[in-house]
Kinemage of the C-alpha trace (Angstrom):
@kinemage 1
@onewidth
@group {chain A} dominant
@subgroup {mainchain}
@vectorlist {calphas} color= white
{ca ile a 1} P 0.994 -5.795 -8.321
{ca ala a 2} L 1.488 -4.161 -5.114
{ca trp a 3} L 5.324 -5.076 -4.367
{ca gly a 4} L 5.648 -3.419 -7.883
{ca phe a 5} L 3.366 -0.409 -7.980
{ca leu a 6} L 5.647 0.423 -4.405
{ca glu a 7} L 9.017 0.178 -5.955
{ca gln a 8} L 7.916 2.248 -8.680
{ca phe a 9} L 6.363 5.043 -6.108
{ca met a 10} L 9.661 4.282 -3.536
{ca ala a 11} L 11.690 5.102 -6.687
{ca val a 12} L 14.063 2.119 -4.852
{ca pro a 13} L 14.057 -1.732 -4.027
{ca tyr a 14} L 12.658 -2.474 -0.419
{ca asp a 15} L 15.553 -4.857 0.138
{ca gly a 16} L 18.941 -2.623 0.868
{ca asn a 17} L 16.390 0.755 1.637
{ca glu a 18} L 14.296 -0.585 4.534
{ca lys a 19} L 15.095 2.804 6.483
{ca leu a 20} L 13.710 4.782 3.395
{ca trp a 21} L 10.769 3.013 3.039
{ca glu a 22} L 9.817 2.794 6.858
{ca ser a 23} L 10.149 6.624 6.619
{ca ala a 24} L 7.626 6.613 3.781
{ca ser a 25} L 5.101 4.711 5.709
{ca pro a 26} L 2.862 6.035 8.414
{ca leu a 27} L 2.544 3.111 10.878
{ca trp a 28} L 6.267 4.622 11.657
{ca gln a 29} L 5.358 8.297 12.102
{ca leu a 30} L 2.517 7.714 14.838
{ca arg a 31} L 3.026 9.537 18.305
{ca glu a 32} L 0.347 10.938 21.080
{ca gly a 33} L -1.361 13.927 20.634
{ca leu a 34} L -2.633 13.340 16.692
{ca pro a 35} L -5.498 15.490 15.100
{ca pro a 36} L -8.261 12.762 15.321
{ca phe a 37} L -8.524 10.276 12.474
{ca tyr a 38} L -11.122 8.430 10.480
{ca val a 39} L -10.022 5.335 8.762
{ca ile a 40} L -11.846 3.629 5.979
{ca his a 41} L -11.183 0.463 4.471
{ca gly a 42} L -13.158 -2.087 2.165
{ca ile a 43} L -13.318 -5.713 4.043
{ca glu a 44} L -12.533 -7.174 0.519
{ca asp a 45} L -9.601 -4.679 -0.606
{ca asp a 46} L -7.151 -7.320 -2.482
{ca val a 47} L -4.656 -4.565 -2.974
{ca val a 48} L -3.763 -3.483 0.725
{ca pro a 49} L -4.632 -6.190 3.203
{ca ile a 50} L -7.177 -5.105 5.927
{ca ala a 51} L -4.926 -6.249 8.540
{ca gln a 52} L -2.747 -3.341 7.659
{ca ser a 53} L -5.710 -0.637 8.963
{ca asp a 54} L -6.380 -2.793 12.064
{ca val a 55} L -2.373 -2.780 13.102
{ca leu a 56} L -2.742 1.237 12.072
{ca val a 57} L -6.132 1.658 13.887
{ca gly a 58} L -4.564 -0.509 16.724
{ca ala a 59} L -1.503 1.976 17.261
{ca leu a 60} L -3.574 4.717 17.147
{ca lys a 61} L -5.708 3.875 20.323
{ca arg a 62} L -2.490 2.489 21.985
{ca leu a 63} L -1.368 5.883 21.505
{ca gly a 64} L -4.137 7.211 22.810
{ca asn a 65} L -5.407 9.165 19.628
{ca gln a 66} L -8.736 9.454 18.641
{ca val a 67} L -9.644 6.994 15.893
{ca glu a 68} L -12.840 6.300 14.355
{ca tyr a 69} L -12.484 3.181 11.965
{ca leu a 70} L -15.311 2.335 9.239
{ca arg a 71} L -14.685 -1.311 7.735
{ca ile a 72} L -16.820 -1.743 4.840
{ca pro a 73} L -18.388 -4.956 3.803
{ca gly a 74} L -18.035 -6.321 0.455
{ca glu a 75} L -16.068 -3.496 -0.939
{ca asp a 76} L -12.478 -3.838 -2.564
{ca his a 77} L -9.799 -1.183 -2.720
{ca asn a 78} L -12.404 1.160 -4.996
{ca phe a 79} L -15.287 1.622 -3.333
{ca asn a 80} L -18.924 1.538 -5.233
{ca gly a 81} L -21.222 4.757 -5.605
{ca gly a 82} L -23.416 3.636 -3.044
{ca ser a 83} L -20.639 3.347 -0.523
{ca phe a 84} L -19.355 6.842 -1.285
{ca gly a 85} L -22.735 8.665 0.357
{ca met a 86} L -22.291 6.641 3.726
{ca ile a 87} L -18.390 7.506 3.749
{ca glu a 88} L -19.197 11.305 3.219
{ca arg a 89} L -21.903 11.121 6.300
{ca gly a 90} L -19.391 9.226 8.187
{ca tyr a 91} L -16.413 11.439 8.138
{ca leu a 92} L -18.315 14.691 7.512
{ca ser a 93} L -20.168 13.827 11.258
{ca tyr a 94} L -16.698 12.359 12.957
{ca phe a 95} L -15.091 15.321 12.005
{ca lys a 96} L -17.453 18.233 12.590
{ca glu a 97} L -17.609 16.893 16.368
{ca lys a 98} L -14.106 16.318 16.448
{ca leu a 99} L -13.007 19.850 15.218
{ca cys a 100} L -15.604 21.936 15.584
């Protein structure tokens, strides 16, 4: 399901268009000095593997960027109502601390 969605979103298949797909990936846009990141991922996500956020967070840290990583147990790609409050409190607190 994810590949079909991505190909529809990108309007071209991956094969033969690797550079275009790479340019759309946040991972390939990273550099030092980016604003703080707050990454949220449900551990049970069956659409976007959590390993992708693990790689993103690792790359941000290696470049010296500030990042908070919230891995939510029991959550998949669609967070439930109970998690939204925790997510909201977390990111509001984080960005108030980092940007104000």
